[in-house]
C-alpha positions in Angstrom: 12.7 14.9 18.2 11.1 12.0 19.1 12.4 8.3 19.6 10.5 5.6 18.3 10.6 1.5 19.3 10.2 -1.0 16.6 7.8 -3.8 17.1 7.2 -6.4 14.7 4.4 -9.3 15.0 6.7 -11.5 16.0 5.3 -10.1 19.6 1.5 -10.8 18.0 -0.6 -9.4 21.1 1.6 -6.7 21.7 1.8 -5.9 18.0 -2.2 -6.2 17.5 -2.6 -3.9 20.5 -0.4 -1.0 19.2 -1.6 -2.0 16.0 -6.0 -1.7 16.5 -5.2 1.0 18.8 -3.3 3.3 16.2 -5.3 6.7 15.8 -6.0 6.6 12.0 -6.9 9.3 9.4 -10.1 9.1 7.3 -9.1 7.1 4.2 -10.7 5.2 1.2 -13.0 2.6 3.4 -14.0 0.8 0.1 -10.4 -0.4 -0.4 -10.7 -2.7 2.9 -13.6 -4.5 0.4 -10.9 -5.4 -2.4 -11.4 -9.6 -2.6 -7.7 -10.1 -2.0 -7.7 -7.9 0.5 -10.7 -9.4 2.7 -9.1 -13.0 2.1 -5.6 -12.2 3.2 -5.5 -9.3 5.0 -6.3 -10.7 8.5 -3.8 -13.6 8.1 -0.6 -11.1 7.5 0.8 -10.8 11.1 0.3 -14.7 12.1 2.0 -15.9 8.7 4.6 -13.4 8.0 5.2 -12.0 11.2 8.6 -10.3 10.3 7.1 -8.3 7.8 4.4 -6.7 9.4 5.6 -4.2 12.2 4.8 -0.4 13.7 7.1 2.3 15.6 6.1 3.3 19.1 6.5 6.6 20.0 9.0 6.2 23.1 7.7 9.2 25.5 4.0 8.9 24.8 4.1 5.2 24.4 1.4 6.0 21.5 1.6 3.9 17.8 3.0 6.7 15.6 2.8 4.3 12.2 2.5 0.5 10.9 3.4 -1.2 7.9 3.0 -3.8 6.1 5.2 -6.1 3.6 5.2 -9.3 2.2 7.8 -12.5 0.7 7.2 -14.0 -2.5 8.8 -15.7 -5.1 9.5 -14.0 -8.5 12.2 -14.7 -11.1 11.4 -12.7 -13.9 12.2 -9.2 -15.5 11.2 -6.3 -13.7 9.3 -5.2 -16.5 7.5 -8.2 -16.3 6.0 -7.4 -12.7 2.3 -7.5 -13.9 -0.9 -5.1 -14.0 -2.2 -6.7 -10.6 0.2 -4.7 -8.3 -1.3 -5.1 -4.5 -3.4 -7.9 -5.3 -0.6 -9.8 -7.2 2.0 -9.7 -4.4 -0.7 -10.4 -1.7 -2.3 -13.3 -3.1 1.1 -14.4 -4.7 2.9 -14.5 -1.3 0.5 -16.6 0.4 0.3 -19.1 -2.8 4.0 -19.3 -2.4 3.8 -20.2 1.6 1.4 -22.6 0.7 3.7 -24.5 -2.1 6.7 -24.1 0.0 7.9 -22.0 -2.7 11.0 -20.2 -1.3 10.6 -16.5 -1.7 13.3 -14.2 -3.9 11.6 -10.6 -3.0 9.4 -9.0 -1.0 6.9 -6.3 -1.4 5.9 -3.7 0.2 2.0 -3.6 0.8 0.9 -0.7 3.2 2.4 2.2 5.1 0.3 4.3 7.4 1.2 7.1 9.4 -1.1 8.0 12.8 -3.1 11.2 12.5 -1.4 12.6 15.3 1.8 11.9 13.8 1.7 13.3 10.5 4.5 15.9 8.7 7.1 14.4 11.0 9.0 12.3 7.8 7.8 9.3 9.4 6.6 8.0 6.3 10.7 7.9 4.9 11.3 6.2 8.5 8.8 3.5 7.9 10.3 2.6 4.0 14.0 3.0 5.7 12.7 0.3 8.6 11.1 -1.7 5.9 13.7 -1.7 3.4 16.2 -2.9 6.9 13.8 -5.7 7.7 13.9 -6.9 4.1 17.8 -6.9 4.1 18.0 -8.3 7.5 16.0 -11.3 6.1 18.6 -11.9 3.1 16.8 -10.5 0.3 18.5 -8.1 -2.3 15.0 -6.4 -3.6 12.0 -4.9 -2.6 9.3 -3.8 -4.8 6.3 -1.5 -3.9 2.9 -1.4 -5.8 2.7 2.2 -4.8 -1.0 4.0 -4.3 0.5 7.7 -5.2 -0.5 9.3 -2.9 -1.9 12.9 -4.9 -3.6 11.1 -7.5 -6.8 11.2 -5.8 -6.7 15.0 -6.9 -6.4 14.3 -10.6 -8.6 11.2 -10.8 -9.2 11.8 -14.6 -5.7 11.8 -15.9 -4.4 8.4 -16.8 -2.0 6.8 -14.8 0.2 6.7 -17.8 0.7 10.1 -18.0 0.6 10.6 -13.9 3.5 8.4 -13.5 6.0 10.7 -16.2 5.3 14.3 -14.0 8.2 15.7 -12.4 8.1 19.2 -10.1 10.9 21.6 -10.6 13.6 19.5 -9.0 13.1 16.7 -11.7 11.8 14.4 -9.0 8.1 13.0 -9.1 5.4 15.1 -8.5 3.8 12.9 -6.0 4.9 13.0 -2.9 4.9 9.3 -2.0 7.1 8.5 -5.3 9.6 11.2 -4.3 10.0 9.7 -1.0 10.7 6.1 -2.6 13.0 7.8 -4.9 14.8 9.5 -2.0 15.4 6.0 -0.6 16.6 4.7 -3.8 13.5 3.2 -5.4 13.6 3.3 -9.2 10.3 4.6 -10.5 9.3 1.7 -13.3 5.8 1.3 -14.7 2.1 1.6 -13.7 0.2 -1.4 -12.0 -3.2 -0.6 -14.1 -4.9 -3.0 -12.0 -3.7 -3.0 -8.2 -6.6 -3.3 -6.3 -10.4 -3.9 -7.4 -13.8 -3.9 -5.6 -17.2 -4.3 -6.8 -19.9 -3.1 -4.8 -23.9 -2.9 -4.6 -25.3 0.8 -5.3 -26.4 1.0 -1.9 -22.5 -0.3 -0.6 -21.3 2.7 -2.6 -23.4 5.2 -1.0 -22.1 3.8 2.2 -18.5 3.8 1.4 -18.0 7.2 -0.1 -21.0 9.5 1.1 -22.1 10.1 -2.5 -25.7 8.9 -3.8 -25.7 7.3 -6.8 -29.2 8.6 -8.6 -28.1 7.2 -12.2 -25.6 4.6 -14.3 -22.4 6.7 -15.0 -18.6 7.0 -14.3 -18.3 9.5 -10.5 -15.3 11.0 -9.0 -15.3 9.5 -5.5 -13.7 10.8 -2.3 -9.9 9.3 -2.2 -10.8 7.8 -5.4 -7.7 7.7 -7.8 -9.7 6.8 -11.1 -13.6 7.3 -11.4 -16.4 5.0 -10.3 -17.8 2.8 -13.1 -21.4 2.2 -12.1 -23.9 0.6 -14.3 -27.3 -1.6 -13.0 -26.8 -2.7 -9.4 -23.5 -2.6 -9.2 -20.5 -0.4 -9.2 -16.6 -1.4 -10.0 -13.6 0.8 -9.0 -10.3 -0.6 -10.3 -7.5 1.5 -8.8 -3.9 1.5 -10.7 -0.7 1.8 -8.5 2.9 2.4 -9.7 5.8 -0.4 -9.4 9.1 1.0 -7.6 12.1 -1.2 -7.2 14.4 -0.9 -4.6 17.7 -2.6 -4.7 18.8 -3.1 -0.9 22.5 -3.0 0.0 
């Protein structure tokens, strides 16, 4: 079995080199144009270096996976975690930092496994590493606005229905939710507006490789829900699912 070295963004130059050099699988390009992601994502490594990390395969020296999380202040009930999901935690983390507000929890943002390392159970290892980092920083809870990995195969199914699907073992139907549950996570409720992307008809054509000859709702590659295209612009509002991890 491969062994891995953990590198955080505290070693900024090395982390940046490893992250940028990772062998990435194809994914939803359009999510990079979410307004909140555009504003804040490039600042994560410099602002929250302890929470951005990668695993490097010792034998090959290649980047196996990258993980991102962010500390923020949250004092409400877990049921009060909002519909905005990833957009909310990303913006809230930076706003709390600017205001000098002490964080109370950590939120997962993203875990990406290199294309060359898929199928090696690295997603579980990355989640365990994210939990350990948060716990080592003194936090008792990690939340995650999870992007369910198989939802793109069922874009017409409401997220409120999808969250209840189970496999024959009584575990979540969605593989990424199963990883969280097996790691000790508790599925809470949907965040129906986790991310939002607005673009012109031409931009959506470039992002998806599709033509959009008329107004309507379109099923798009990697989309968890249909794209709503009316007039010159299309709006895509992606749902997620809140998961809670208690850290011990």
